[in-house]
N, C-alpha and C positions, 0 to 999 in steps of 0.2 A: 504494500500500500504506500506508494511514493507520496501521496498527498498528506499522509500522516506526518511525514518528516516536516513538511511546511507548517502543518497545524501545531505540532509540538514546539516548533521554533517560535511560533507566535505566542503560544500559551505561557511559555517561560518568561516572556517579557513583562507579564503582570507582576512577577515577583522580583524582577531585576531592578531594584531601587538603587538610585545613585548613592554613593557614599558607603556601600557595603564593603566590609573587610573580606579578605581572601577566605577566611574561615567561614564566614556567613555564606559566601558563594559556594564553598565546598559542600556545606550542609544543604544548600538549595539544589546542587547537582545530585547529591545522594537521594534527596526526596523525589526529584524528577525521574531518576533511574527506577526507583521503587514504583512510582506511578505508572511509568511506561511498561515495566515488566508485568505488573498486575493486569493492566488494561489489555495488553497484547496477548498475554497467555490465557486470560479468560475468553477472549474472542477466539483464539486458536482452539482451545479445548471444546468450546461449544460447536464450532464448525466441524472440527475433526470428529467429534462424537457423532454428529448427525450423519456425516459421510460414511464413517466406519460401520455404524450400526445398520444403516440402510443397505450398504453394499454387502455386508456379511449375510444379512437376512435374505436379500434377493438372490445372491449368488448361491446360497445353500438350497434355495427352492427352485433354482433354474429359471428365474424370471428376468426378463429384459425390461428395464424401466427407462423411458426416454424423457420424461418430464417430471417436474416437482409434484405436479398434481397426481400423477400416477403413483409416485412414491408414497404420498400421503394416503391415498385410497387403498394401496396394497398392504400397508402395515397393519391396518385394523383386522382383517381376516387372518393374518399370520401371527400377530402377537397380541391381539386384543385391542379394544377401542381406546384404552388409555395410551397405547403406544403412538397411535396416529395423533392423538391430542397433544402428547408431549412433543412429537415431531413438529407439529404446527406451532406450538408455543415457542420452541427453540428457534424455528425458522423466522417467526415474527420478531423475536428479540434480536436475532442476528441482523435481520433486515433494517429494523429501526436504528440499531447501533451504527450500521454501515451508512445508512442514509444521513444520520446526524453528523457523523464524522466527515462524510463527503461534503455535506452542505457547509459545515464550518470551515473546512479546508478551502473550498471554493471561495468562500467569503474572505478568508485570509489572503488568498492569492490575488484576488481582484483588488483588494485594498493595498496590499504590500508591494506587489510586483507590477500590476497594471496601473495602479494609482487612480482607480475610479472612485470619485467622491460622490457616492450615491447612498441612499438610506440602506441600512443593514438588511431590512426585510426584503427590499428589492433585490439586493445581492443574493440573498438566500433563494429567492424564487428563481433567479436566473440560473443558479447552479443546480437546482432541482429540475429544471425544464427538460433536459435531455432524457432523464429517467422517466418522467411523466409522459413524454412523447412515446417512448418505447412501450410503456404500458397501454397507452391509448391506441397505438397502432396494432396491438395484439401480437407482438413478437413473442415467440416461444421463450418463456422465462429461462429455461435451461440453456438455450442457445445464447441468449443475451448475457447470462451469467458467465458462461465460458468465454465469450468474446471480451467481456469487460476485464476478465483476469488476464487475457492475452495483452490487451491494451495497457493494463497496469504494469505487466511484466516488461514491456518495451519502454514504458515511461520511467521505470525505476532507476536506471542509470542516470537519467537527467536530474534526479534528486540526490542520488548518492555521490556522484562525482563532484558537484559543486560543494556539497557538505564536507567531503574529505579535503578538498582544496582549501577551504576556509579554515577548518579545524586543524589543519597541518601547519598553519601560518602562526608563528610565535608573535609576530607584530600585532596580530589581531586577538589571539587567544591568551597571550601572556603565559602564566604558569599552568593554564588549563589546556595548553597545546597537546595534541595527541602524542601518546607515548609511542616509541618505535614498534612495539608489538601491535598496538592498535592500528598504526599505519599499515603494517604488513597485512594484518587480517582484513582490514578495510579494503585494500586494493585487490587482495585475493578474492574476496567475496564479490567485489565489483566485476572482476575479470570473469568469474564463474557465471554471473548473471548475464553478462554480455555474450559470453560463449554459448550459453544455453539458448539465448534468443537467436543467435546466429544459426545454431543447429535447427531450431524450429523453423526459421525462414527457409533454410536449405531443404528440409524434409517437406515443407509445404509446397514450394515451387518445383521441386523435383518429382512431386507426385507420390512420395513415399508414405504420406499420411492419408 
């Protein structure tokens, strides 16, 4: 989720008061790490649990499911009505969380990078419009979900590379500049992401997928 990088960069500014000591900034950094770790891992666990449970149930019963609606309807006769209800609640929670994060990130980008001085609610409506259009046009939610993840994957380097370039500069970061290990891991992860995107493009255009 590259947009989350921009969003968290904006959220930390609310606590970045002038005149803070280095120790206060270190405490701030520790709290932000805890915040991000909890938020990201909860989202990961919910999404992973939905995918793993649904896939294991359908695979064990030899079922092919092509849409989210089919997954929801198929769980009830296999595991009981409570299972489909739990799946729906988890899906709703995941969707609301993703929508909120995406909307706030879009709001942050328009204000910080594009510099549009328009009311916050208008900015939020603009960032939500593409998703609302997809729903209104009746696009298959599963297809839209997969394509959105592909787009986010290709957009991820455009968020990570500038972040690494900035956080590796001591004239900007001071004592909080990235440690050598962080630099190495950061660029290795970036290279891996770019490499996987290149493989996806090759497989797509070569007809292997």
